C-alpha positions, -999 to 999 in steps of 0.1 A, spaced: 417 -226 112 415 -254 136 381 -264 151 372 -281 182 367 -312 163 401 -310 153 416 -309 186 393 -336 201 408 -358 172 442 -348 179 441 -354 216 419 -388 211 391 -376 232 356 -363 227 343 -329 216 328 -327 248 358 -332 268 376 -305 247 347 -282 260 351 -294 295 386 -280 293 381 -251 278 355 -244 306 378 -255 333 353 -283 344 369 -304 372 357 -337 358 385 -342 333 413 -362 344 448 -347 345 461 -368 314 432 -361 292 435 -322 300 473 -325 294 464 -339 259 440 -314 252 460 -286 261 489 -300 239 466 -303 209 456 -266 215 488 -254 213 499 -278 185 471 -268 162 469 -231 173 432 -236 181 410 -206 194 379 -208 210 348 -188 192 344 -161 222 311 -152 206 296 -191 206 311 -193 241 293 -164 255 260 -178 244 267 -211 263 281 -196 295 263 -162 294 297 -143 299 319 -124 276 348 -122 298 348 -85 288 344 -52 313 334 -19 302 352 10 314 338 45 309 363 73 317 358 110 322 384 124 296 410 100 279 431 130 272 435 134 308 467 117 317 454 108 352 425 89 334 449 73 306 471 61 334 441 46 351 428 31 322 461 12 314 464 -2 348 426 -14 346 433 -30 314 464 -46 327 446 -60 358 419 -74 337 439 -90 315 457 -108 345 423 -121 355 413 -132 320 390 -103 311 393 -81 282 383 -43 286 363 -21 263 367 19 268 347 46 264 356 82 267 329 104 281 346 138 274 333 151 306 298 151 289 271 131 307 250 124 273 285 109 256 289 88 290 253 74 285 260 67 249 289 43 262 271 31 288 241 20 264 269 5 239 287 -15 263 255 -31 277 245 -40 243 278 -57 236 270 -78 267 296 -67 288 300 -88 321 305 -56 343 310 -20 341 335 5 357 325 39 356 341 72 366 308 95 366 310 127 346 282 142 369 258 136 397 242 107 383 222 102 351 187 81 352 206 55 329 233 50 354 206 47 382 186 20 362 216 3 352 227 -5 388 189 -11 400 188 -39 372 215 -57 388 243 -51 364 277 -56 382 290 -21 385 319 -4 406 326 36 405 364 44 404 377 78 411 344 97 413 313 83 424 274 90 428 264 94 465 234 75 477 238 47 451 245 12 461 277 5 441 311 0 456 335 28 450 372 27 446 387 61 452 420 81 463 410 104 493 431 135 490 420 153 520 451 146 542 474 155 510 453 189 507 460 196 544 497 187 539 499 210 506 481 240 526 505 233 555 536 234 531 524 264 514 517 283 548 552 273 558 569 288 527 552 322 536 520 321 513 487 336 528 465 344 496 459 310 483 432 305 454 418 273 438 403 264 406 377 241 412 362 212 390 327 209 385 306 212 415 282 184 401 311 157 407 322 143 439 358 153 432 351 188 422 330 194 454 353 175 479 387 193 469 372 228 474 357 217 507 390 201 519 409 232 508 386 255 527 388 232 557 427 233 553 430 270 548 405 276 579 430 256 603 454 286 597 427 312 600 432 319 563 400 328 545 387 317 511 367 345 495 346 337 464 370 360 443 399 332 450 375 303 438 377 298 399 351 274 385 367 251 362 358 218 343 387 199 347 398 208 312 428 233 302 408 261 288 390 268 320 421 269 341 434 293 318 404 314 321 402 312 360 439 322 362 433 352 339 405 365 363 428 358 395 455 379 377 432 409 373 423 412 410 431 441 429 451 416 452 460 386 432 467 354 450 500 343 459 495 308 451 470 292 425 459 253 434 442 237 403 420 208 413 435 188 382 465 184 360 448 197 329 436 229 345 471 234 362 485 235 327 458 258 314 469 282 345 505 279 335 497 292 299 479 319 314 509 331 338 533 327 310 511 346 286 511 379 309 552 376 310 550 366 346 572 336 362 565 307 385 571 307 414 587 345 414 555 361 404 528 336 416 532 298 427 513 272 412 505 234 426 482 209 413 459 179 422 468 147 400 505 145 396 516 135 362 550 123 350 559 152 330 553 180 358 588 169 366 599 184 332 585 219 334 603 248 347 599 248 374 591 215 384 553 217 396 545 205 436 515 182 429 490 156 447 498 122 433 470 96 435 479 57 436 468 53 399 479 17 395 467 5 428 433 21 421 429 4 386 438 -29 403 415 -25 434 386 -14 409 392 -45 386 391 -69 416 359 -52 432 341 -58 398 351 -92 391 346 -99 428 309 -90 422 306 -105 386 316 -140 403 291 -137 430 316 -124 462 308 -96 482 329 -67 467 340 -37 492 348 -1 487 381 9 487 398 44 498 434 49 492 454 78 504 468 106 481 503 120 486 518 152 484 549 157 461 570 185 468 590 201 438 598 238 432 568 256 417 558 274 452 592 289 459 606 258 475 644 255 477 660 224 459 667 207 494 628 211 501 618 185 473 601 153 490 571 132 489 549 127 518 526 96 523 
């Protein structure tokens, strides 16, 4: 393996000049820089990232702690984060919290021990002491998708309230009046926000949301299945089940089919967090889509701004309703709202 001395000898410059080129120092002449780059490419030289991090106090590495890597939404988010970070010259180490605060803290500690330059987190709950201490210590941090109210940390997220209003208006237009929701954990901002937005949207049409029509879930498929099973035993089952994330929607679909019922003939189903294979279910599922790629790019940019001494800003992007056929729509009703 070629060394920095080999590069210097090949380019006819000093080791210090090669080092300045590697660190983008402006004092190197264009001719010398071109010779060094040519020598690096010719010899296949790769700088020692560990040694460089000790000199510059940077590892060019970001940490990403996501709530559930098996959730297709977070998988897509992680991919967009990795692509955006790579474009800016950063690598990403991913930790999967599996919706467990203690596992989230384990990944945060591990990432800090590895001297990451900054941290992206989708909190699994309302905030552990470790996250609070990490932010207070000055570690560059950005919340993505979920956030912890009261913490001075930039937040990059989608606002689903307008899309939920669009969904309720759509369901009301189709003729549904008894609407239930499978909610996410109340300790998460997305869990509480989606229930409140759903309740407000129903109230605009004079439709109540009784406690019996609120199923408590945990953003996992099993909880969607259990909540749906309870809905289906009610004296007046709902006309529509709105699952507040895609995995709970799939659990709901399993429970509906296990009873020999059909969507939407017997009961309608809608979901928050659209995923590519919702178009392949029978029928295709009406869902609220978040701009995953834009969220990942904005989160990385906000974190890099903070790392590099610029003032990052919080970013809120709109979600949108994608109408398909799981709520009794005709084929001509399929559309997307922005």
